[in-house]
N, C-alpha and C positions, 0 to 999 in steps of 0.2 A: 693183557690181563689174564692170560691162560693159567688156570689153577688157582686163581684168587677167589675169595668169598665175594658174593654180591652184598652190597651194603647200601642202605638208604640213610642219607645224612640230612638232618634238620638243622638249618641255621636260623637262629631267632634274632632278628634285627638286621636291617639293611643299611647300617651306616658304612663307613669306610672299611671297617673290619669285616662285617658280614658280607658286604658286596664283593670285596676282594677275595674272601674265602670261597664264596660261591663261584666266582669266575675262575679261580685258580683250580679248585678241586673238580669243577665241572669239566675243565679242559683236561684233566687227568682221567676222565671217563666215569666218575662216581655219579650215582643217582642223587641229585641235590634238590632240596626244597628250601627256598629262602622266604621266610615270613617277615613281612615289613608292615608296620602299623599305619604308616602314611601312605600317600599315593605315589611317591617316587623315592628313589634311593638317595642315600647320603644327605639327609635333611637334619642332621644333628648339629652338634656345636661347630662353629665355623673354623676352618683352617685356611691359611693363605700362603704358607711359607714351607719350602722344603728345607729342612734343618740339616743341610749338608755340613755338619760341624758343630751345630748348636751354639753358634757365637752370639745369639741373642741372650743366652743365659750365662752370664759370667759366674753365677753362683753355683753351678753344677760342676762335678769333677771332670777332669780330662777323660776319664774312662767312659763316661756317658757321652761326651762329645765324639769320641772315636766311634762309639756304637752308632750314634746318630749319623755320622758321616757314611759308614758302610750301609746302614739301612736306607739312606736317602739315595745312594747310588742304585741300589736295587729297585727302589720304588720308581726312580726316574726311568730306569730301563723297562719296567713293567707298564707304566703309565706315561710314555713320552708325550702324548697328546694333551696331558693335563698340566704340563710344566710350562711356566712362563720364564723364558730364558734371559733373565735379567739379574744382575748381581745385587748385593746388599751393602749399603754403607753403614759403618758403625761409628757413631760420634759420641764422645763423652762431654756432657755439658760442664761449663766452668763450675757450677754450683755442686757438681757431684765429687765424691771423694775419690773416685777411681781415676786411673791414668791410662792413656792409650798403650803405653809401654807394657802395662800389666797383661795385655792381650797377646803380646808378641810370641811368648814361649808357647802358648797353646796353638796359635796359628802355625808355628813351625812344625809342631808335632803333627797337626792335622795335614799339613802339606806333605810331610814325609809319609804319612799313612796313605794318602791319595796316591802319591808317587809309586809306592810299594804295591798298592792294589792294581795299578795299571800294569806293572811288571808281571804280576801274577796272571792277570787277565786283561788283555787290551781292550775288551769291550766295556771295561770300567771307566774309560776315558770319556765321561759324559759331563764333566764340569770343566772342560777346556784343558789346556796344558797344565800340568802340575805346578810349573814355575810361575804360573799366573793364577794360582789358587787365591792368593791375596796380593795386595799392594798397599803401601803406605804413601800418603800425601802430606808433605809439609804445608805450612801455611803459605809460603812463597809459591809452591807449585799450584796450590789451589787459586791463589791470587792471579796467576798466569792464565789458568783455565777460565777464569771469570771473563777474560777479554775475548774468549773464543766463541764462535757461533755454535749453537747447539746442532746436534746431528739428527737428521730425519731417520737414519738407520745407524745407531751406535754399534761400533764394531770393536773398539778397544776399551779398556778399563778407563783410560783418560776421557774418551768420548762419553762414557756413562757419568762420569763425575761432573761434567760441565753444568747440567741444570742444578746440581747441589752447590757449585761454586757460585752460580749466579744468584741463587735464591735464598740460601741459608745465611743467617747473620753470623759471620765468621768470628765476631767478637763474643759470641755466647758459647763457644765450644773450645776444647782443647785440641791440640795437634800432637802428632799426625792423625789425619783421618784414616780409617781403614776401609778398604773395599774388598769384599770377599765374595767367592762364587757360591753363595747361597741363593737359590732361585725361588720363584713364586710357584705356588701349587694352587691350581684353580679348582675349587670345590665343584662348581657346576660342570666343567669339562670332565672331570673324573666321574661324577655321577652319570653323566650322559654317556660316555664311553663305556662304563661298566654295564649300564642297562642295555644298550644296544648290542654289546658282546654277549651278554647272557641270553638275550633273545635269540641269538644265532646258535646256541648250544642246546641240542635237542634233549639231553639228559638233565638239563637244569630248568627247574620251574621257579618263577618268581610270583609269590602271592602278595600283592599290595592291598592296602586297606583291610589288612588282616590282623586280628589281635589274638595272641596265644592266651588262653584263659587258664590252663592248667597243664601240668605234665606229670604223668604217673609212671613210675618205674615198674616194669613187668619182666622179671628175670633179666635176660640179656637184651631187652628192648625197652623203648620208651613210648608211651602212648601220649601223643600231643593233641590236646583238645583246643580247637580254635574257632573263632567267629569270623567268617568271611562273607561279605555282602549280606549281612543279616542272617546267615545260616550258621547253626552250630554243627561243627564236623569234628571228627577225630581220625588220626592216622598213626600208624606204628612206624617207628624209625630205630635203626641200630646205633646211631651215634648223635649226640646233641652238641652243637656249637652254640654257646650262649654269647651273642654279640649284640646284647640289648642295650649297650652304652650305659648311661647313668641309671637305667632301670635294670641293670644286670642283676642286682640284688633281689629283685622280685622273682626272677627266674630261679635263682639259688634258693629262695624261700619255699618255692613250690616243691623242691626236692629235699628240703631240710639241710641244705649245704650251708656251712658256715664260712663266711669270708669277710674279713675287715676291709673297709674301703671308705674313701672320702668322695664326696661329690661337690663340685664347684660350679656355680652359675657365673657365666661371663658374657660379655657383649663387645662387639666391634661396631663402629659406627661409619655409615656410608654418606660420603659428602661429594660435592661437585665444586671444582675450582674452574669457573667459567672461562677465565682469561688464560688458563694454562693449556698450551699447545705442544709442550715438550714431552718426550718420552723419558720418564724418570726411572732410576733404580729404586729399589725399597731403601728407606732410610730409617735407622733405629738410633734413638737417642737414649742411651743408657740412663738408668735411675733406680732408686731403691723401691722395690715393690711395696705397695700399700701406703706410701707417703705421698704428700702432694707433688713430689718430684719423681714419681714413678715413671718407669720406661715409656717412652713414646715411640710408636711404630707407625710409619707413614708408607702405606702400601698402594702402589699405583695400578690402575686399570685404564683401559682405553677411554678416550673422549673426556678427559679431565676429571674422572671419578677417582676418588682416594678412599681407602678403607683405613680407619684410625683405631689404634689401641692406645689407651693411656692407663697404665697400671696403678691407678689410684681408686679409692673407694667411691668416688663420684663419677667415674667414667667406666672402665672395663670391669673392675671389681665392685662387689656389692657387700654392704653391711649384712652380716649373717648369711652370705651367699656360699660359704664353705662349711659343710656339715659332715659328721662322721656317723656311721651306723651305731646302734646300741647292741647290747648282748641278746636281745630277743629277735633280731632280724639282721639280714645281710644288706638290707636296703636303707641307706641314709635318707632322712626325711627332710627335703627342702621345705622352706616356708611356702605356704600356698600361693603367695604373690608371685613367686618364681614359676611354679607350676602353671599358673594362669598365663604368664607370659609365654611359656613354652606351648601350651595346648590351646590357647585362645588368641589373644593379642595384647599388644603393648598399649599403655595409656599414651595418647598423642603427646600430652604435656611432658611426660617423662622422656619420650623419644627426642623432642626438641631440646629439652634442658640438657640431657646428657651428651647429645651430639654437638651442641654449642660449646659445652665444656671440653669436648674432645678437640674441637677446632681451636679453641683458646690455648689448650695444652701444646699443640703443635705450633701454634703462631709464635710462641716465645722464641722459636728457632727459625721459623720460615715466615717472616713478616707479611709477605705477599699473599699468603694463604688465608689471611684474616677476613677477606671478603667472601670466603667460601660459604656455601649453603647446605643445609640438610637435604640429602637426596632421596632418602627412603627410610623405612624402619631399619633398625640395627640388624646385623648378623648376630646370632645369639644361640645359646644352648647350655646344657649342663654336661660337664665332663667328669667321668670317674677317674679316681687315682687309686690304685690298689694299696692296701696297707695304710700307713699313718703319716707318711712323709709327703708333705704338700709340695716339696720342691722336686719330687721325682719327675723325670721327663722321659727316661727310656724304660719302658715296660712293655710286655707283650701278652703273655698267656699263662694260665694256671689250670690245673686239672683236678677232677674228682674221679677217682677210679680210672678204668681203661676207656670209658665211653662217654665222657663229658668234658668238654674243653670250655674254658671261660676266657674270652678275649678281654684284654685289659690294656689296650693300647692308650697311651697318653698322647703320643704324637703319631700322626698318620704314617710317618716314615717307618714305624716299627711293624707294620702288618705282615710283611713277608717273612720277617724273623719269627713272628707268631705262627704263620702257616707252616714254616718248616718244622716247628715242634709238633704241631697237630699231625702233619704228614708222617712224622716218626712214630707216633701212636698208631696211625692207620696201617702203617707197614707192619708193626707188631701184631695187629689184629688180622693180617693177611688180606686187607682190603686194597692195598697198594704194594708195588714192587719197590725194592731198595732203590732202584734206578730213578724212582720218582722223587726222592728226597733231594731238596735243594735245587729242583728244576727251575729254570728261569725263562728259557726260551720256548715258546709254543708256536705252533702253526698260526699264521696270521688269519684272523677271522674275517678279513675282507670288509672291515668297517671303514668307510671313507671319512677323512678328516672333515670334509664339508658337512657330512651328516652329523658328526659330533658337534661341530660348531653351531649348526642350525638348532640342534636339540638343546644345546647348552644355553644358548641365548633365550630360547622359548622357556626353558626350565627356570632361568633366573627371573623372567618376567612373570611367570605363573606364580612364583613365590613372593611377588611383590617388590622385586628389586629391578633396577635399570637392566636392560638387555646387555649393556656394555660389561657388566660384571661376569657375563658368561663368555666373554672373549679374552684372549691373551694379548698383551701389549704388542708383541712381535712374534707371531707364531713361527715355528721352524727357523729360529735364529741360532740354533745350537752351534753351527760351524763358525759363527762369528764371535763366539764368546772366548 
């Protein structure tokens, strides 16, 4: 960094965007301070899926799916220890208006994109062979798999499909079934790895249990006033990265920056299927969002735990849970009942009611799952969506002037695209070299996978969830996919 200007960067909010920004820019040698209101990183809205193609969302355009594919490849390479290497099955219920054949054109486009990305850079081969990016299964083929023994260590797409064949009511879905190389993304492992890595970078400071109270613009710097451990402090910074998640509008308001955005409160439900000993793929049953037939998402964890989404207003979505900001503020105002859920706790009756509705929603397709039980409070949070399009899935960053970046990721996979654009701004300010733009490979920080696993399980438990949610189904199975 010879000849470059010295810079102090403040990152406000330690969600996936803020934590990744701090880890990335810290490895580039910048002086980083990350402010996080809670006591650990990545405690915002839950994510569980690496959207390597966006096949969960049939309503978004192919261009967004291609973007999500490339972004997911980048994220997988950056956080390999947070990825659960198991594919996703896409099923279309009989009651749904869609057809499996409707997905085929998109899948072929994505397969070619993946193939071409490997030709450009062989290190992009992280989703297996491109000719195995997806596979279709007829009803006859699934019926044959139904007679096979489940595998303790699935290695082929056929192996992964066996638990689906044995447990899904095949009379409730259309054929062919699709299996696609969209993997799991473990929130707790990512949080743990990011925290341990940041701790090993001497020029990066992490302030947890710290609330930013105000920001004052002062010529070419910002004065950040914050409360840490009961003390009121202030510090000057050259650049601000607003990664405050659904509260990003509050940071904008401090500086009178105007930005339209939506905020949506969502929840996913943690259940235990005691009799289940098989290793499952993720299974998604398509449906129309907001209707009683909304998409069902069946996400596996070790030891018989499953995370459930049901895109209905009685399960994952909430009445009045989607709000827009007004002309007086950049911060949308969620109803106080949602803020209480985020900052305090859920009503136990509501937890049980919605969790049981989620189980019932998936039981329509997986009858054996009906005996499952509520395992913990939900995974939940509020998500910001920039602009006014609630269907937007691929978004990353916007700017105010030369020294203020606003993180706007809707999906975790967008964070490295976001960082590339921030780095471009920092290069223009002569805080970084041109060679730093688009960098993906950094020197290993010597963080052992065993340390991440231990911290991840502990983090899951400390937040009130089963330790199993902090583990991946089959770690290090990438070579077998």
